[in-house]
N, C-alpha and C positions, 0 to 999 in steps of 0.2 A: 955116119958120124960115130966115133968111138967115145962113149961117155963112161968114165970110171970115177965114181965118187964113193967115199966110205959109207957102208951100210945102205947103199942104194939098190933096191931090188930091181929085177928085170922088167917088171911091168911099168915101173916109174921111168926107166930108161926108154922104153918104147913110147910111153906117153909124152916124154919130153921131145922125142924126135918128131912125133905127129904134131905137137904144138908148134915146134919151130917151122915146120913145112906148111902147116895149114892155118895156124893162129899165132903169128909172130907177135901180135900185140900182147896176148895173154902170156906167151912164153917170155917176153922181155921183162915182165913183172916178177918172174920167178916165184909166183904164188904157189905153184905145185911143190917146189922144193921147200919153201918156208912152211907150208902145211905139213909135209911129211916129217921134216926134221923137228919142227915145233911140237908136233904130237909126240914124237919119240922122246924129246927132251922133257915135256910135261909129265909123261908117264914115268920116266926115270926119276924125275924130281918128286913126284907123288909117292913112288915106292920108297925113296930115301927118307921122306918125311914120315912115312908110316913106321919104318923100322928105327928111326932116330928116337932116343930116349926123351920123353916129354913129361915133366912134372906138372900135372894138371892142376895141383893145388897151389903152385907157385906162379910168379908173374910170367906173362907170355913172352916168349922169345921171338914172336913174329916180326918185330921191327928189325932185329938182327938178320933174320933169314931174308926178309924182303930186301934189306940193303945189299946183302950178298947176291941175291937173285937179280937185282937191278943191274949190278955190275956185269953179270953174265949176259943179261939182256942187251946192254949197251954194246958189248962185244958182238953179239949175234946180229944186232941191228946194223953195226958197222960192216960186217961181212956181207950182209944182204945189200947194203948200199953200194959196196964195191962191185957186186955182180950187176947191179942196175946201171952202173956207169959204162959197162961194156957195150951196151946196145940200146938205142932209144929210137923207136919207130917214129915218134913225133918229130924229133930233131933231125932225123935222116930223111924227112919228107917222104915217108912211106905212104902206103895206101891207107888213108885215114877215113874211117867210117863215121857216120853221124853220131853214133853212141860211143865214140872213142873215149871222150873225157869221163863219161859216166862209168864205163866198164873199167877203165884204168883206175879210177878212184876207188871203186869197190874192191878191186884186186889189192890195192895198197891197204885199204881198211882191213880186209881179211888177214893180210900178212902181218900188219902191225898188231892186230887184235890177238893173234895167236902168240905173239911175243909178249905183249903186255899181260896176257892171261896168266903167264907163269908166276907173276908177282902175287897172285891170289891163291896159289896152290897150297902153300904152307898154312895160311889161315883156314882154308877149307878143310885140310887134313886135321888140323888141331881141333876144329869144330866137330868133325865126325868122331874123333877119338874121345872128346869130352862127352858127347852125347851117348856114345857106346858105354863108356865107363861109369857115367852117372846119369841115371834117368831122372826126369823131373819129379816123378812120384817119390823116388828114393831120396832125392835131395830135400824135398819138403818134409818128408817123414823124419829124416835125421835131424833137421833143424828143430822141428816141434819136439822131438824126443829129447834132444839136448837141453832145450829150455825147460821142459817139464822136469827132467831128472835133476837139473841144477836147483830148481826151486824146491823139489822134494827133499834134497839133502840139506838145503839151507832154509827150510821153512820157518825155523825158530827165529832166525835173524831177519827174515823178510816179512814176517807177520807183524807189520807195523800199522798204526792208524792211517787211514786213507785221508787224503786231502779232499776238501769239499768246498763248494760255493753255494751261497744262498741266492736263489734266483726267484724273481717275482715277475709274472707276465702282466703287461699293461697294454692297453689298446693303442695309445699314441705316446711317443716319447717327445717331450718338448725340449728343445735345445735352449740352454740358458744363454743369455746375451753375452756374458763374460767368457763363454767357452768358444765363441766364434773367433775365427782368425782376424787379427788386427794388422793394420799397416805397420811395418817395422821401420823404426827410426835408426838407421845405421850409424848416425853421427853420435848417438847417445850410448855411453858405455854402461851396460847393465851388469850388476853383480851376478856371478854364477849361481844357478839354482841347484840346490842339493837334489840328487836323484831320488825319485819317490821309491819308498819301500813297498814292495808288493806284499799285501797281507797274506798270511797262510790260508785264511778262509775269506774269500772275497764275497762281496754282496753286490748283485747286479739286478737292474731292471731291464727286461727284454721285451721287445715288441712280440706280437703273437707269432709271426712267422719264424723269427729267430728262436723263440722259446720252444716251439714245436720241433724245430730241427735239432735243438740241443737235447730234447727228450729222446728223440729217435736214436741219437748216437751216444747217449749217456750209458755208463757202465751200471750205475745204480742210482735210483732216485727215491728219496723219502719225502712224502707229502706231509708238511707240517699243518697246513690249513688250506683253504680254498685259494689263497693268493700267494702262498710261499712254499718253496720246495728246496730240498737239499740235494745238490748234484755231486755225487761222489766220483772221484777219478781213481782208477786202479794205478798203483805204483808201476813203474816201468819194469817189466819182467821179461822183456825181449832182449836177452843177453846176446845170443847169436843172431846177428843181423842177417837179413834175407834180401839184400838189395838185388834188384832185377828179377826177383822171384815173386813179388807181391801179386802180380796180375797173371800168374801162370795158369794155363788151362789144365789143371790137375784135379783128380777126384778129391784128394785130401788138400784142404786149404791151410795156409799158414795161420796159426792160432794168434789171437790177440792177447794182450796182457791179462784181460779179464777172463778169457777162456783158460789160460795157463793157471791163473789163480784158482779157479774152480777145480782144476784137475790135480793140483799139487798142494797148495797151502791151505785151502779150505778143508780138504780131506787129506791130511798128511798121512804118509805110510807108517806102518808099524815099525818100531825100532829094529826088529829082526829082518826087515826087508832092505835096510840101508846097504848091506854088503852087496846084494844082487844089483841094486840100483847103481851103486858106485862102480861096479864091474862093467855094467852096460855103458855107463857114461865114459869110462876109461877107454873102452873099445872105440866109441865114436870119436873121442879126442884123438886117439892114435890114428884114426882114419883121416882126419882133417887137419891135425896140427902140423904146421910146417914152420919151423923156426927161421928158415931162410926168408920168410916174408918180412921179418924185422930187419930194417937197414942197420940198426945198432942192437945186436943180440943182448938181451937182458935189460935194455932200456925200457923204462915204463913198468917194470915188474916190482920195483922196490916199493915198499909200503911207506907212504908219506904221512907225516903227522896230521891228524884230523881227517884221515881218509874216510870216506862215506862207506856204508855197508855195501852199496852197489859196486863201488870201486874196488873194495877188497875182494868181493866175489869174482869180479871180472879178472883181476890179476891172479887169483888162486887157480882159476880154471883156464887161463891163457885165452880169454875170449877174443882179444884183439887179433891174435894170430889165426885163430879158428875162423873168425868172421872174414878175415882177409882171404883165407883159403876158399871159403864158400863163395865170396865175390869173384875170385879168379876163375873158379869152375863155372859159375853162372855166366861170366863174361865170355868165356870161350864157347860155351854152349850157344850163346845168343849172337855169335859173330855174324851169322847170316839170317837173323830174325827179321820179321816184317819191318821193325823200326830201323834196322841197319841196312836192309837190302837196297833201299832206294839210293842211299849214299854210295854203296859199293858199285851199283850199276852205273851211276853218274860218274864216279871216278874212272871206271873202266872206259866208259864211252868217251869222255872228254880227253883223257890221255891218248886214247887211240885216234880220236878225231884230229887233235892238234898235230900229232906226228904224221898222220896220213896226209893232212893238208900241206904240211911242210915238204914231204916227199913229192906230192903232186906238183906243187909250185916249182920245186927245184927241177923237176923233170920237164916242165913246160915253159921255162924261162931261162934266161942267161944266168950264169953264176953271179956276175956283178949285180944284176938287177935283183936277184934273190936276196943277197946279203944287204943291199941297200933297202929293200923292203922291210927286212927285219929291223934294221937300224931306224928307219923312219917310223915304224910302229912303236918302238920303245920310246923314241924321242917325243913323238906326238902324245903318247900317254903321259909322260912326265910333264910336258908342257901344259896339257889340259889340267892335270891335278894341281900344278903350281898356280895357274891362272885362277882356278876356282877357289883355291885356298886364299889367295890375295883378295878375291872378290867376295869371300865369305859365302860361297854358293853351297847349296845342299847336295844331297845325293841325287835328287831329281835333275839338278843341273848337269851333273856328270853323265847321267843316262841320256839326257837330251843331247848332249854333245856327241856321244857315241852314235846316236841315231843320225844326227846331222852329218857326221863323218861318213857313215854308211851311204847316205844319199849322195854325198859329194863323190865318193869313190865310184858309185854306180854311174854318175854322169861322166866321170872320167873314162869309164869303159866304153861308153857310147862313141866318144871321139876317136876310138881306135879305127873305126871304119872310114874316117875322113883324113887320116894321116897319110903322108906321102913317104915317110921313113920311120923307122923304129925309134921310139922315144923311151928313155929310161923312166921319165916321170909317169908316162902313161902305163908302163909295165908295173911300176910300183902301185899305182892306183888299182890296177886289175888284181894284183896279188893281195892287197889289203882288203879289197871288196870281197874276195872269196872267203877271207877269214871272218868277215863280219856277217856273212849270210846265215850261218847256223844259229847265231845268238840274236839276230835282228828281231824275230817275233818275241823272244824272251825280254829284250830291252823294251819293246813297245808295251807289253803287259806290265812289266815292272814300273814303267813310267806312269801308266794309268793308275796303278795302285798307290804310287808315291803321291800323286796329285790328289787322290781321293781319300787318303788315309785319315785326314782330319775330319772329313765329312763322315767317314765310317765310324770314327770314334764317337762322334756326337750322336749318331743314330743307333749304333749297336754296342757301344762300350768297348770296342777293340779297334785297333788300327787296320787289321786285316780280317776279312771274313773267313768263315770256315772253308770256303771253296777256293781260297787263293792257291793252295798247294796243287789242287787239281788243274787250275788254269795255267800255272807255271809248267806243269807236266805237258799239257796240250801245246804250250808255246815251244817247248823243247822238241816235241815230236814234229810240230810244224816247221821248225828251223831245219831239221834233218830232211824233211820232205822237200822244202824249198831249195835246199842245196842240191839234192838229186835232180830235181826238175830243171834247175838252171844249168847244171852240168850237161844234161842231155839236150838242152835246147839252145842255150845262149852262150855259156862260157866256152864251150867247145869251139864255136865260131870266133869268139873274141881272141882266144889264145892262138888259134890257127892264123888269124889275120895278123895279129901283132908279130908273131915270130916269123912270118913270111915276108914282112917288110924289110927293105934294105936298111942297113945300119947307117949308111952315109948317103 
């Protein structure tokens, strides 16, 4: 067999010949070609992303790249499907082994996975480039330095009296009868109440636990006597925000307003040092300032009448644009962080799973039954949502309906072995059942938590316990295992039996 394909090495040609002669099932999936060309494509794409200009302080271009890559992926998926249409061992009544369905599905999953993986190449490269260009220690140090230098240069305007509250610890706080909620009479029109003015210096009575917690987190406390304290709050000196960097694992931690005050305003620099301080601040501004972060250039920089001191300083040093740049950098650095990795893995898994199941069903059923199955699934979902909306049912009712459908589809697959001829309805039930298998354990766990959420709230103060995410992960893994087991033991026989039946 003479095989000539672009960029196809000799070893792959020999491997394809051996697969065709000895493993026609694996050869028919073309997994070897998809893997080879998919790896080449992803490497080429990664190289292009590394050399492409990326402004790390600006907004991410990942959505545009992903949209472009998805279009190419659809073209590649279409080409692969055309190759799949050429030969089908299952429909040609070839030598079908017991693990045919399992092996075929795994080959489809690997092939689809390498195609779907390309959509994550640009975010991964962007994350790598951001982490190489800006280290966590560097970012935290620059944020602290900018806040300190701004406060040093503006220490005269920022050295204002602190707000404080008068607090008194008491053992028990008695609730007044007139402060308890009363039954509202909706038929009586009540005159609007003027909003309460919050005093500049509040006075509070706190129970012992709340008082101790407030002392621990207070910036400064002055004891007036044994039963009364003044709790002072530092003015807001965090000009450059550090969103997504608060809990970073760095040696240098982000400074609080109180710490910045002690390093700048409490001990202001000598007047001769202002030039060097301003020069250092200007260098950091040029490093992070990105005017393109403003959708409307110049908007928000005009000084408004009655502008506060804090607002004037923010506009003077372009804090909004700098903070946006810091956020953009941190956002790119944390693309594959622990908090985001679970969502990324699930996105990859479910996209790959759905496409793989569609290809598997298409290859193991007739074309008409395949599209009727898709139409039935869509109409059944719309019908279920409509009925539950009219019946004012909750989310648990929807989940229960999905579980009921899964059981109904399973019963439909059992009747396959008693049919005398091929039935489209039976084929639809088989196809819908295989789609429900991976999410069936997840639906069961979710239904249990929906039914117990009120009880959990009464006992623990929250609708879901801390272990709920772990149980959902176990359910997802269980769904994948259940699908593989049924493909190897039951579904292979069901599809083989259904397709071998006469149509008339």
